[in-house]
N, C-alpha and C positions, 0 to 999 in steps of 0.2 A: 210576726213573732210566733204565731201558732204553727206556721209552716216550718220555721226553723226548729221548733220543739219537736214536731212530728218527724222531721228529717233526722234529728239527733237520736230520737228513740228508734227509728228505723235502722240506722247503722249500729246502734247498740245491740239491737236484737240480732242483726246479721252476725256481729262478733260473737254473741252468746251462743248462737247455733254453730258457727264454724269452729270456735275454739276447742271444744272437747273432741271433735272429730277430724279436724285438719291441723289447726295451729299446735295443739298439744302434742300429737304424734310427731309433727315436724321438729318441734323443739327437742323432744326425746331423741329423735334420730340424729340430729346435729350434735347433741351432747354426747351421744354414744360414740360418735366418730372420735371424740377426744378421749373419753374414758376407756373405751374398749370393753370387751366382754369380761365380767367379773365371774370367775370360777375358781374352783380349787377343792381340795379335800382336807378335812380336819386331820391333824397329825395323830389323832388317837387311834387310828386303825379302824377296826370293824366294830362299831357300837352294837349293843344289844337293841333289838327292835321289837316292839309290840304292835302287831297289826290288829287294830280295833275295827271290827265290822259292825256297823249299825244295822239293826234288823227289827222290823215289826211285821209279823205275819208274812214272812218271806219263804214259806214252804216250797214254793215253785222254783226258787233260784238258789236257796242257801247251800244245797249240796254241791251244785256246780261251782259256787263261789269258793267253797272249801277246797274242792279239787284244784281250782285255779290257784289258790293260795299255797297248796302243797307243791306246786310246780315252780314257785318263785326261786330264782337263782340267788339265794342268800343262805349262809351257813345255818343248818338246822338248829345247832346249839345256840345260835344268836337270835333266832326268830321265834317269837311266841304269838300264836294265833288265838284271838279272843272274839267271840260274838257278843255284842252288847244288845241284849234282847230287852226291848221296852214293853214287856208284858204281853208277848204274842199269845194268841188264842187259837192258832191254826195248827199247832204241832211243830212249829219251827224249833222250839227248845228241845223237843225229843230227838229231832234229827241231829242237832248239834251235840247232844249228850252221847249219841252213838259214835261220835268221833273222839271221845275222851281218851281212848287208848292211843290216839295219834297226837295227843298233846293239846287238843283244842279245848279252850276254856269257855264255858257258858257263863257269861256275866249277866245275869238276869236282874232287871230292876222292875219292881212291881209299881203299879199305880199310874201307868201311862204318863210319865213325866216329860217325855220328849227327848229327842236325840241329844241336844246340848247338855241336858241334865245328866243323861247317861254317860256322856263323855267326861263330865266333871267328876262323877263318882269313880269311874274307871281309872282315870289318871291319878286320882288321890291314892289309889291302892297299887298302882303299877310300880314296877321296879326297873323296867327297861330304860336305857339311855334316851331312846327316841320312840315316840308313839306315832304310828301312821294311821290316819283315819280313812276309812273306806265305806262305801255303801254296798249293800248286799248284791246289787245287780251290776256293780262295776268290776269288770274283768281286767286284771292287770297283765301287761306284757311281762314276760319272765324276768326281765332285768329292771322292772319298774322300781322296786324298793331299793335296789343297789344304786340306781341313778338318783333317787331322792337323797339317799344318805351321802352320796358323793358331793352334794352341794352344801353340806353343813360345814362350810369353812368358818373360821373364827368370826364372831360378830353376827352370825346368822342364827336366828331362833326358830325360824319356820321355813319350810321349803314346799312350794306348790308345784304339783305335777300338771300334766296335760290330759284333758278329757276329750276323747274323740267319739263321735256318734257313728254307729255302724248300720243303722236301718236304711233300707232303700226308700222308705216312705218318709223321708225327712221333711220337716216343716221349714220351708225355704227361709222365711223371715228370721226364725230362730237361729238357723245355721249362719246367716249373714252376721247377725249380732254376735254369735259365739266366736266366729273367726276373727272379728274385729277385737274382741276382748282378749283373745289369745295373742294377737299381734301386739296389743298394748302391754300385756304382761312381759312379753319378750323385750320390748323397748325399755320399759321401766326397770327391769332387772339388770339390763346392761348399764344403766346410768347409776342406779343406787339400790332401790328396793321396789318391789311391786307392792301394791296396796290392797289387793284383793286376792281371794283364794279360790279353790276349786273343791267343792265338797266331796267329790268322788275320790280324790287322791291328794292328800297333803300330809306332811309330817311336821312334828314339833319336838324340840328337845323337852324332855320331861321337866327339866329344871326351869324352862322358860314358859311353861304352860300357866295361863292365868284363868282361874275359874270364871265362868261366864253366867249371866242371867239366863234362865231357862228359855226365855222368849227371844234370845239373840240368834241371829244367823251365824252359826259357829265359824264357817269358813270365811266370813267377812269380819266378824267381831274379833276372832283370835289374832289374825294378822295385825289389826289395829292395836290390840292390847300389847302385842309384842313390840310394835313400833313405839308405843308409849314407854316401854322398858328401855328404849335406846338401841334395840337390836334391829336387824334387817330381815326382810322376807325375800328369799331367792326364788327364782322360777327355774324349774328343771323340765324343759320341753321334751326331753328324751324319756322321762318317766311317764309312761302312757297308760291310762285306763280307758277302757272301751265300754260304751253302753249303747243299747238300742233306744231309739226314740219311739214314743208311742204312735206317732203319726196322727194323733188326735189334736187338732188345733185348739179345741175347747179346753182340753186338759192342760195344754201348754200355757194358754192365757190365764187359766185359773192359778197355775203354779207361779206365773209371773206376778200376779196380784199378791199371793202369799209372801213371795220373796220381797216385793216392794214394801209391804206392810212391816215386815220384820227389819228390813234394812233401814227404814226411817227410825225405828226405835234404837237400833244399834248405832247409827250415825249420830243421833242426838246425844247419846251417852258419851261418845268419843269426840265430840265437837272441838275439844281443846286442841286436838291435833291439827285443826285447820288454822290455828293461829301462827302467823309467820314469826312470832317472837320465840317459838320453840325450835322446831326443825323446819326451816324455810322451804327446803326442797320437798319434804314430805307434805307440808301444807299446800304447796303448789300442785303436787300430784293429786291429793285428795280433792282439792277444789276443782281441778280440771276433770279428773276421772269420774268423780262421784257427784259433786254438788252441781256443776254445770251440766253434766249429763242429765241429772234429775230435773234441772230447770229448763232443759231444751224444749219440751213440749210447750211450756209457757212462753218461751222466746218465739217459737213458731207461731203461736196465736198472736203475739205482738207484731210479728212480721206481717201476718195476714191483714191485721187491722191498719197498721201504719202504711203498708204498701197500697191498700185500697184508698186510703185518704189521700196519699200523694198522687195516685193516678187520677183521682177525681178532681184534684186541685191543680197541681203543677205538672203532672205527667212525668216524663223522664224515662229513659230506657231501662235503667236498673229496676226501679219500682214496678214497671210494667212486666219485666221479665220475671221478677220474683213473684208477683201476683199470679201470673200465668202458670208458673211452675207449681206453686202451692195449690192452685185451683185444680190443676191436672192431677197432682198426687192425691188431693182430697177426693176427686171423682173416682180414681182407681181404688182408694181405700173404701169408699162407699160401695163400689161394685163388689169388692171383697167381702164386705159385711153382709151384703144381700146373698151372695153365694154361700157364705158360711152359714147364715141363718137358714138357708134352704137345704143344707146338708150336702152341698156340692163341693167337689174338689176345687182348690184354688190354684190357678196357674201363677207362676212367679210374678208376672206383671201386675197382678192385683194382690197376691198373697203377701209379698214383702211390704207394700205400703199399708195394708190392713194390719198386719202383725205389729209393725213399728208404731202405728197410730194407737192401737189398743194398748201396747206396752207403755206408751207415753201417758195415756189416760190413766192406766192402772197405777202409775207412780203417784198420782195425786189421790186416787181412790184409797191408796194405802195409808194416807194421812188420817183417814177417818177412823182407823183402828187404834190410834195412839192412846185413846182413853179407855180402851177395852183391855183390861189386864188379862194376860195369858192368850191373847189372840194369836192363832196359828202356831201355838207352841208344839203341838203334836201333828202327825201326818196320818193319812189313811193310804195304805198301799193299794194300788190299782191292780185289778185282775190282769194277768199277763197271758197272752195267747201262746207264747213260747218262752223258753228260758231267756232271761235277760231283757224281755220286752216289757216296757211299761215305764212308769214314772219313778224317778229316783226318790228314795225316801228322805233324802237330805233336804229337799226344797232349798238347797243352798246354791 
């Protein structure tokens, strides 16, 4: 009886691990063969756009970001550039004011309220049809805003763009994760709607915007709020923003912890979307893309325990193979942890397992912040060695 129970738990854990990374993408791909690509342009023509640039102590990059914004291929009379300054103390606001004669608005919010609260305040005062949110170190391709706007067909309240990292010293584990997320967004958008955003580049109809709690991850919470309104979230892979990665694994892992902490808060507030009684397809997507992904580290631990028990009792080719695989990955992650602790560069063979293992652990560490009001609401900008180099202020 015990053996049957352990066997059942073993296969349940196998399914829990495989579903978000194999089964879910396959179902989306198959469904996409039937539905085809969803795309089109709203018949309203060229809507007015407000480009809202989040900034806190961005003196090193803000001028370059403004020059990048001036080069956007969108009618000048339809594009309004605004910098949402969250109480900068390094002179960022002075630089922005120097561009007032070129139509740049300094929207300064005092008190260090955080990016999301700044966005809430700005949208409440905005008059543009569409608001595009950007980070100060996110450099847009010239046609990025146009490509975002082109995806606002009827029924779409939010459009998510594509973030690409430019640094030669990329963190391999993070790049693997990011490419997978981009692939999922493309598959989801073909079928119905994507359920996650990209903090560096996404747009929302002003009429569809929903004010968010200050501690919410805006590019995750806003798409969910728009889905609750009955609208869709489209993905525009051709709308490209480019950022440099810091190349610092410690900073990347700290950022993943902050994101995990705020995603838990946001997800719990929007948990009604996971009910199949509302929008079944959206519920399936959220459960697969977010809930089971978050539970994957726990499922891996369950696999390790149940496979070890089965090997010790009944044996079997599959449990032995799974135990060997997990043990090997664990050893590689351990080597990665040792090298990281010693300040050494991590080759891919140990860097990827270590990054993914730490990211999984941090998902659960993020739970510990749920009772801490205001945890990770604001960000600290990292010193950048060169323009565009460093950590994105969005933490999204």
